[in-house]
Residue, then its C-alpha position, 0 to 999 in steps of 0.5 A: m847195628p848187626a854184630v860184626l862176624a869174626n875176622q872179616r877183611i876189608l881191603i881199602i884201595d886209595d892213593d891218599s894217605s889221609v883217606l887210608v887212615s880215615l877209613a882204617l880207623l873207622l873200620k877198626q872201631a866198628g871191629y874190622t880188620s883192614i888192609s891198605c894199599d895205594d895202586p891197582q897192581q898191589a890190590m890185585q896181589i893182595l886179593a890173590t894171596q890173602e882172604i878179603d871179605l869186601v873191598l873199599q876203591d876210589m875211581n882215581f889213582s893218579l893225576q887223572t880225573t876220568g875214573e878209568e883207573g877206577l873202572a878198570l881196577l873193578t873190571d879186573i876185581k869182577r872177572l877174577y873174583p866175580a862174588m867179592p862186593v866192592l864199594l866204591m868211593t866217588a865225589w858228588g860230581s862224579i855220581a854218573l861214573a860211580v853208576r856206571g861201576v854199578k852196572l860194572g858189578a860194583a856192590d854200591f858207592f859211597t861219596k866224599p866226604w863221608s857219614n861214618t854213621q851210614l858208611q857204617e851201615l852200608i858196609r854192614a848191609t854189604l857184608d850181609l848180602a854177600q853172604a847172602a848171595a854166597p855160591g850154594s845159597a842162591d837155588r830157587q828151590a831152596l829159596d821157595q822152601q824158606y820163603d814166599f816168592t808167589d808171582i815171581i818167575g824165573e831161575h835165572p842167576e841174576l834173579l836168584k841173587v835178588l831172592a837171595t837179598i829179599g829173603r836176607v833183608a826182608k825179617t828187618n825194618a831196613p829201607v829198601l830202594i828198588l831200581g830196575e828199568s819200567g816193567t821189570g817187576k818193581e811192584l811184585i819185589a815189594d810185595a815180596l819183601h813185605r810177605n816175608s816179613p813180619r809186619a806180613g799180617k799188616p797192610i802194604v800200602k801202595v803210592n804212586m808218588g807220581a800221581v800225588t799233586s803238591s797241594l794234596f801230598e800232606s792229605e794223601m800221606f799224613g791224612h787230614v780232620r775235619g774242618a782242615f780245608t774248605d772241602a775236608k767234610s770228615d776226618r781222613k786217613g792218609h797212607f801212613a796211617m793206613a800202612s800202620q805196622g805194615s809197608l809203604f811202598l813208594d813207587e816212582i820216588g823219582e818223580l817226587n818234587r823238592n819241596d814234598q821231599v823235605k815233607l817226607l823227609r822229616v817224617l823219616q827222621n822223626q818217625t811222626y807226622q801230623a794229619v793236616g789240621g790236627s794237634k796230635s802228634e802219630q808214630a809213623d810205624v811203617r817199613i818204607i820200600s821205594a822203587t824208581n826207574r831213574e837213577l836216584a843217585e844222577l838226581v841227587a848229583s843234578n841236584e833234583f833229589r836230596e841227598d839226606l832223603y836218598y840216604r834214608l831210603n837206600l840202606i839197602t838197594i835191589r837192582l832188577p835185570p832187564l829181561r834181555e839179561r834173563r833171557s833164559d827166563i822167558p820160557l818160564l814166563a811166557n807159559r806162565l802169562i799166557a796160562s794167566l791170561v787164558n784164565s782171566y779170558g775164559m778161554e781153552a787152553v792155549s800153549l805155545a809153540p818151540s817156534a814161538l818160544q824161541w821167537l820170543g826168547s830172541r826179541s830184546w824186549p825194552g819194555n820188559i815183562r810188560q811189554l811181553r805180557q801185552c805181546l802174549e796177550r794180543t796175539l792170544l786175543l787176535v789169532g785164537k789158536p790152541v796153540l800159538e807159533q811163531q807165524d802167529f806172533l808175527f801175523a799179531e805184530q803186523h797187525e798192530e803196526a798196519q792198526g798204527q798207520d790207519m788210526s792217523i790223529a791228525g786233526m782229531t779232537l780227543d772225543q773223536v779219537e777216543k770213538l775211533m779207539i772203541e770202534k776198532a777194538m769193538e772191530q777186532h773183538q767182534g763186539n765182544v765187550t768183556r775183552v774190549a773193556k780188557v784191551l782198553g784198561l776200562s771197566r765194563f761199565s765205563l765201557y757202556r757208558r762210552l758207547e752210549k756216548h759216542q752211539i756205538s752199537t754193540n752185539e753183546n756177544d760176551a755174554g758167556t765170558e761175563g761171570q767170569q770176570 
């Protein structure tokens, strides 16, 4: 653990004297100075009169057990001292309450009873991140001079806090858990962590845990040797081996079932693994980055995710703000995305009119950046104008709704649905195979196979763009 900075002072707020004594002793042994109190009013007085670096706060201060007192105190602290990091104390039965607290601004939470080692690591990491996010450190230009944040677009303060955190922790081997709604860019954050780390010269291997079947989990993750099972006709490297000395990105980690969680935990604990059918242990020299759009702590509370694995994954937690909470970045994102789309389709330059940018900025975007990109792409392909205005986006939106109403699939077979979708796409894009393949998420070869299968003719109108894909 890194050395404790001199005179770091931690305020403990709890109405249980035994908790106050235990935490004060733990903090003293770790080299911190602690101050204890047992009610919210006294806590606010201490914060107003003394220099405090971190708050450890319980959720209840009376016979009530709703946690509302704790949330009220947290709200007061963040209102008066927005940069103050707060760690909440809770029981596993109140995880949902603690998650509410994190959404209100708490840095993280820990549970009673706690592990002394894990709590010390959490405190150290929280203090380090608070220092990284101090005023003056989160400036986009300054961050870009120090780190490589290619493809991460935006200047909103909440995004800058995330980038400052990445810069701070990338150089370590600490496991990072990335939380955020679908479409917020969790994979880009994982890429940035790897790119700015000492492991950047080695690969980052990405695994969608929701797509790994339980029967193949060990073979996929750890590899297998020839003859290990019926179809094992040759040796095969697993994801851990392919990511050796690099990073392993475990996307959708919340989808991993309990049995496979045990297998992953064993590797993270022992730092070794064996290929299926093998007799030799291999060193697991990887940096673990995981991500999910689910609240992993709530999955732990409902017994869907192992508590010990959760603590192995979340030493550092990065929460990505949804697009609706960083609306000032929408024009930057929209302009960059439209330029990228134009380039990928080999089209002439297209710009966004002020009316279009204003309309885009007013939307809620529940699908976040992914939905914004889809909206831009759909309008770009349907309208085909050098300057896109608000009315163009409204037209594309109405067109999409109308198409959705026309494409009723009740009573249709899967083949019939596939044929209808291809025919509609071919009609929309005047038989341009490259564009149709792009919109449907297919390769040109795959689309040609389906065109032949369904006996759909093409005019080959995209010859001029084929070489640019």
